[in-house]
Backbone bond lengths (Angstrom), bond angles and torsions (degrees), N, CA, C in turn:
res aa  C-N    CA-C-N  psi(-1)  N-CA   C-N-CA  omega(-1)  CA-C   N-CA-C  phi
1 M - - - 1.442 - - 1.520 109.57 -
2 I 1.313 115.86 145.69 1.449 122.34 176.35 1.519 106.38 -111.16
3 A 1.334 116.20 118.93 1.456 120.80 -176.39 1.514 110.22 -85.15
4 M 1.338 115.40 129.44 1.458 121.00 178.26 1.511 109.57 -148.05
5 K 1.305 115.44 151.28 1.448 121.83 176.02 1.523 108.02 -81.05
6 T 1.317 117.75 130.65 1.454 121.13 179.35 1.517 109.62 -82.51
7 A 1.304 116.52 122.46 1.460 121.39 178.84 1.519 109.18 -76.14
8 P 1.343 118.37 141.46 1.455 120.21 -178.53 1.524 113.41 -63.92
9 H 1.342 118.38 -27.01 1.461 121.51 -177.67 1.522 112.68 -90.09
10 A 1.339 117.73 -7.12 1.465 120.92 -177.84 1.522 109.36 -119.14
11 P 1.329 117.57 92.77 1.458 118.79 -177.45 1.522 111.03 -64.99
12 A 1.311 115.01 146.54 1.461 120.67 177.66 1.518 109.15 -68.40
13 P 1.338 117.32 152.33 1.462 118.84 176.14 1.527 110.50 -57.17
14 I 1.318 116.00 148.42 1.460 121.23 -176.50 1.515 111.66 -57.48
15 D 1.328 117.16 -40.94 1.455 120.10 -176.74 1.530 112.66 -92.98
16 A 1.339 116.90 21.34 1.454 120.42 -175.56 1.518 112.15 -63.82
17 A 1.320 114.74 127.08 1.450 121.17 171.80 1.516 105.09 -89.83
18 R 1.305 117.17 107.42 1.450 119.95 -173.34 1.514 111.11 -141.57
19 S 1.314 114.98 161.51 1.453 121.73 174.88 1.514 107.40 -146.34
20 T 1.324 116.63 154.17 1.455 121.23 -179.00 1.520 108.91 -112.90
21 S 1.328 116.68 131.04 1.460 121.67 179.87 1.519 109.95 -89.10
22 R 1.329 116.26 175.81 1.468 121.14 178.37 1.517 111.99 -62.59
23 S 1.323 117.41 -27.80 1.463 120.87 -178.99 1.528 111.94 -76.46
24 G 1.335 116.75 -5.16 1.457 120.19 179.90 1.512 113.62 88.70
25 R 1.326 116.81 4.01 1.464 120.11 179.48 1.523 108.89 -86.45
26 T 1.307 115.27 142.07 1.455 121.37 178.74 1.516 108.52 -100.94
27 S 1.331 116.21 135.07 1.457 120.92 178.69 1.517 109.20 -106.41
28 F 1.319 115.83 130.86 1.463 122.29 177.16 1.514 108.10 -112.69
29 T 1.300 116.88 145.50 1.456 119.49 176.54 1.529 108.82 -69.36
30 P 1.324 117.09 151.40 1.467 119.50 177.59 1.529 112.62 -57.99
31 V 1.330 117.75 -32.98 1.466 120.27 179.93 1.528 110.63 -64.24
32 V 1.318 117.12 -42.63 1.468 120.33 179.35 1.523 110.25 -64.62
33 L 1.335 116.84 -42.62 1.460 119.36 178.15 1.530 110.63 -65.21
34 A 1.327 117.11 -38.83 1.468 120.41 178.29 1.523 110.75 -64.66
35 Q 1.332 117.49 -39.54 1.464 120.59 176.98 1.528 110.37 -63.41
36 T 1.319 116.53 -39.36 1.464 121.48 178.96 1.537 110.38 -65.49
37 V 1.327 116.60 -43.32 1.466 121.42 178.29 1.529 110.11 -63.83
38 A 1.332 116.69 -45.66 1.473 120.31 -179.87 1.524 110.79 -60.85
39 H 1.325 116.63 -40.47 1.464 119.56 178.76 1.531 110.61 -64.96
40 A 1.325 116.97 -45.38 1.471 120.42 -179.75 1.529 110.57 -60.64
41 A 1.329 117.21 -43.49 1.463 120.93 -179.85 1.525 111.54 -66.89
42 S 1.324 116.93 -37.44 1.470 120.06 -177.07 1.524 113.13 -71.39
43 T 1.327 117.86 -15.64 1.465 120.69 179.28 1.531 112.46 -83.48
44 V 1.321 117.21 -8.72 1.468 121.11 -179.75 1.531 108.89 -74.54
45 P 1.328 118.07 129.39 1.467 120.66 178.12 1.533 111.09 -57.60
46 G 1.321 115.64 132.82 1.456 120.92 -179.92 1.520 113.71 100.49
47 V 1.342 117.24 -15.38 1.467 120.51 178.24 1.522 108.14 -87.50
48 A 1.335 115.60 117.75 1.467 120.79 179.92 1.520 111.26 -84.73
49 D 1.340 117.30 -32.98 1.460 120.82 -177.04 1.524 108.94 -163.24
50 V 1.323 115.54 158.21 1.458 121.99 172.54 1.520 105.86 -115.46
51 R 1.325 114.70 104.20 1.471 120.61 178.42 1.514 107.99 -170.65
52 S 1.294 114.64 162.58 1.456 119.71 178.83 1.512 109.79 -95.09
53 S 1.315 116.20 137.29 1.459 119.65 175.46 1.523 109.62 -105.64
54 R 1.320 116.34 4.94 1.458 121.06 -178.91 1.523 110.35 -77.73
55 A 1.332 115.20 158.37 1.466 120.86 178.98 1.526 110.77 -64.62
56 D 1.336 117.43 -39.53 1.459 119.53 176.63 1.524 107.10 -87.09
57 L 1.310 115.70 101.32 1.459 123.31 -171.68 1.519 111.41 -57.98
58 V 1.316 116.24 125.52 1.456 122.71 176.08 1.514 107.12 -96.81
59 A 1.334 116.23 117.37 1.462 120.23 -178.04 1.523 109.74 -160.50
60 T 1.328 115.24 162.75 1.453 122.74 170.78 1.513 106.23 -107.64
61 Y 1.319 116.47 127.57 1.455 121.40 -175.01 1.523 111.39 -106.82
62 G 1.326 115.38 144.17 1.455 122.57 175.29 1.514 108.39 -145.25
63 P 1.333 116.79 -178.30 1.460 119.35 179.89 1.530 111.15 -61.14
64 H 1.296 116.80 117.99 1.468 124.41 175.52 1.525 113.93 62.93
65 T 1.322 118.01 19.04 1.461 119.85 -179.55 1.531 110.59 -156.68
66 R 1.301 115.37 161.37 1.460 121.86 172.01 1.517 108.07 -150.02
67 V 1.320 115.33 152.81 1.459 121.59 176.91 1.523 106.26 -117.10
68 S 1.313 115.25 108.32 1.461 121.35 -176.92 1.523 110.68 -74.54
69 G 1.341 115.20 139.49 1.456 120.64 173.39 1.512 115.99 91.19
70 V 1.336 118.86 0.26 1.465 121.41 -179.50 1.526 108.81 -133.10
71 T 1.321 116.52 127.28 1.456 120.92 173.56 1.524 109.75 -133.33
72 F 1.326 114.68 156.39 1.462 122.32 178.20 1.521 109.37 -122.81
73 T 1.325 115.98 144.16 1.458 121.87 170.42 1.523 107.58 -134.63
74 H 1.312 115.58 161.90 1.460 122.07 178.43 1.522 108.18 -119.45
75 P 1.348 118.05 89.11 1.462 120.95 -176.59 1.529 113.45 -68.01
76 A 1.325 117.11 -21.43 1.466 122.62 178.52 1.526 107.49 -153.48
77 P 1.329 117.49 157.76 1.472 119.26 178.86 1.527 111.28 -56.16
78 G 1.311 116.05 129.59 1.450 121.34 178.64 1.518 114.95 80.95
79 K 1.323 117.89 -2.11 1.468 121.81 -179.76 1.523 109.84 -108.08
80 L 1.301 115.18 150.31 1.455 121.40 -178.54 1.526 109.01 -131.09
81 A 1.328 116.32 131.02 1.462 121.83 174.64 1.527 107.18 -115.98
82 V 1.330 115.93 139.30 1.462 121.60 -176.86 1.523 108.42 -120.28
83 E 1.320 115.24 139.02 1.460 121.82 174.57 1.523 107.08 -119.84
84 V 1.341 116.58 122.68 1.459 122.09 -177.40 1.530 108.40 -120.65
85 H 1.325 116.08 127.35 1.469 121.66 178.73 1.522 108.55 -108.96
86 I 1.333 115.77 123.48 1.462 119.71 -176.47 1.529 111.21 -121.35
87 I 1.314 113.81 157.25 1.454 123.16 171.86 1.531 105.07 -112.13
88 V 1.326 116.76 125.10 1.463 121.30 -177.25 1.526 109.95 -95.42
89 S 1.307 115.67 140.83 1.453 122.61 179.34 1.531 110.70 -73.05
90 H 1.345 116.15 136.59 1.473 120.44 174.61 1.523 110.73 -58.87
91 A 1.321 116.22 -32.84 1.462 120.39 -178.23 1.523 110.89 -60.72
92 A 1.334 117.65 -34.05 1.463 120.59 179.41 1.525 110.97 -63.82
93 I 1.328 116.29 -32.62 1.463 121.59 179.16 1.528 110.31 -85.31
94 S 1.321 116.11 -40.39 1.465 122.05 -174.23 1.514 113.48 -62.90
95 V 1.306 117.93 -34.81 1.463 120.71 -177.89 1.521 110.05 -58.80
96 I 1.308 116.99 -45.44 1.457 120.71 179.94 1.526 110.28 -73.17
97 S 1.337 117.58 -40.46 1.459 121.01 -178.73 1.521 111.76 -61.78
98 V 1.328 116.61 -41.21 1.463 120.69 179.72 1.527 109.96 -65.25
99 A 1.313 117.19 -42.09 1.466 120.76 179.24 1.524 110.51 -64.36
100 D 1.350 117.02 -40.71 1.461 120.34 179.20 1.524 111.10 -69.17
101 A 1.331 116.59 -39.22 1.473 119.48 179.07 1.521 110.12 -63.12
102 A 1.323 116.26 -38.18 1.464 120.08 179.49 1.525 110.90 -66.44
103 S 1.325 116.48 -28.10 1.465 119.23 -179.71 1.530 111.76 -84.59
104 G 1.355 117.72 -1.08 1.460 121.52 175.27 1.514 114.98 89.09
105 R 1.343 119.27 14.85 1.464 120.72 178.68 1.517 110.40 -72.82
106 N 1.324 116.69 152.55 1.463 120.70 179.91 1.535 111.25 -85.25
107 A 1.337 117.04 176.41 1.467 122.52 -176.24 1.521 111.93 -61.59
108 T 1.321 118.56 -37.08 1.467 121.21 179.32 1.520 110.14 -63.88
109 A 1.303 117.14 -42.05 1.465 121.12 178.16 1.524 110.51 -65.32
110 L 1.329 116.98 -36.60 1.465 120.04 178.82 1.524 110.67 -64.66
111 R 1.346 116.85 -43.00 1.468 119.35 179.17 1.522 109.99 -64.87
112 A 1.294 118.06 -41.48 1.459 121.46 179.59 1.521 110.58 -64.22
113 Q 1.314 117.04 -37.24 1.452 121.34 179.18 1.530 111.33 -68.94
114 S 1.332 118.32 -30.72 1.457 122.29 -178.91 1.521 112.64 -68.84
115 M 1.313 118.69 -32.75 1.467 120.95 -177.43 1.521 113.07 -58.86
116 P 1.307 120.48 -48.40 1.464 118.64 179.49 1.533 112.97 -60.23
117 V 1.323 117.72 -30.84 1.459 120.35 178.39 1.522 109.97 -62.93
118 L 1.325 116.75 -45.48 1.463 120.38 179.70 1.522 111.37 -65.42
119 L 1.319 116.03 -40.60 1.457 119.67 177.41 1.526 111.23 -64.73
120 R 1.319 115.81 -38.53 1.468 119.71 179.00 1.528 110.58 -64.75
121 I 1.320 117.43 -43.61 1.473 121.07 179.25 1.522 109.74 -62.92
122 A 1.334 117.35 -45.36 1.467 120.64 179.45 1.526 110.86 -61.39
123 S 1.315 116.92 -40.44 1.460 121.21 178.63 1.521 111.63 -64.67
124 Q 1.330 116.94 -40.58 1.465 120.56 178.50 1.524 111.30 -67.13
125 V 1.326 117.29 -38.11 1.474 120.40 176.05 1.522 109.33 -63.44
126 R 1.326 116.60 -46.54 1.468 120.91 179.14 1.530 110.38 -57.14
127 G 1.318 116.76 -45.08 1.466 120.60 179.39 1.517 112.66 -63.83
128 A 1.326 117.24 -40.80 1.471 120.93 179.46 1.526 111.00 -64.91
129 V 1.328 116.56 -40.61 1.467 120.30 179.80 1.523 110.51 -68.66
130 Y 1.336 117.32 -45.86 1.465 120.84 176.74 1.524 110.29 -55.76
131 S 1.308 116.28 -50.31 1.459 121.21 -177.51 1.528 111.58 -59.82
132 T 1.315 116.28 -44.97 1.458 120.81 -178.18 1.523 111.57 -64.75
133 L 1.325 117.15 -49.60 1.460 119.36 -176.78 1.521 112.62 -72.76
134 R 1.313 117.73 -31.22 1.475 119.25 174.85 1.522 110.40 -65.52
135 G 1.330 116.87 -30.82 1.460 120.79 175.11 1.511 112.36 -61.90
136 Y 1.317 116.78 -24.71 1.467 122.06 176.85 1.524 111.84 -93.72
137 G 1.316 117.11 2.26 1.459 120.88 177.84 1.516 114.59 86.64
138 A 1.315 118.43 15.10 1.465 121.24 -179.03 1.515 110.99 -71.26
139 R 1.318 116.07 141.70 1.459 121.75 173.59 1.523 106.67 -99.38
140 L 1.317 115.57 93.14 1.460 121.47 -175.05 1.518 111.34 -84.00
141 S 1.328 115.20 135.11 1.463 119.21 174.14 1.522 110.03 -99.85
142 A 1.343 117.39 -26.34 1.467 119.87 -179.81 1.520 110.34 -164.39
143 V 1.326 114.97 147.92 1.461 122.26 168.60 1.523 105.29 -127.16
144 D 1.317 115.91 109.87 1.458 121.31 179.54 1.521 108.91 -99.86
145 V 1.321 115.78 128.08 1.463 121.57 179.94 1.521 107.90 -112.15
146 S 1.314 115.72 127.09 1.447 121.67 178.85 1.532 108.96 -117.41
147 I 1.324 116.45 123.48 1.461 120.83 175.94 1.521 105.98 -89.96
148 D 1.334 115.52 106.39 1.467 120.66 -173.63 1.522 114.10 -88.18
149 D 1.318 117.38 -23.15 1.465 118.12 -175.88 1.520 109.46 -167.91
150 L 1.326 115.66 168.97 1.463 123.67 170.92 1.514 107.41 -115.06
151 Q 1.299 116.22 140.85 1.468 120.30 -178.01 1.502 109.73 -133.88
C-alpha cells in the first residue's frame, strides 16, 4: 500500500482499495494509483493509449489485475517516482505535418517540426500525472514519460 493524504477536491477512484490509519492518512493500492495515472495520461490530447510496447512489459500488478504502462518506484523514503509509457496518435503528428506540407516545407523541416509536438505531449502527460497524484498527497520525486510507439 502507498500511504497518501486524500485531498478534499480530488475524490478517490470509485473502486479504490483503501484504508485509513490512525494518523488520518489514506492508503491506496498501487493498482488503484496506476489506474488513476493511466486515466490522467489517457485524457491528454494526442495520447492514443497508455501501455508498454517494449518486450519487458512495464506494468503495475495486483491481485487478478495489472495496469499496463505504469510503474512506481521509491527512490527515497517517502518519495514516489512514476514511469508512464504512452502510445501517441499519428493524428497528433499529422495535423502539423499536413499544415507544414501545405506551406511548402521540405521533409527535414517536417521532422524538425514533429519533435516539439512529441515533447509537448510528454510534458502534458507529466503535468496531468503530477496534478493527479499531488491531489492524493503524493510526494513525487519524478514522473518519467516514455513515448513507446505511434499509432
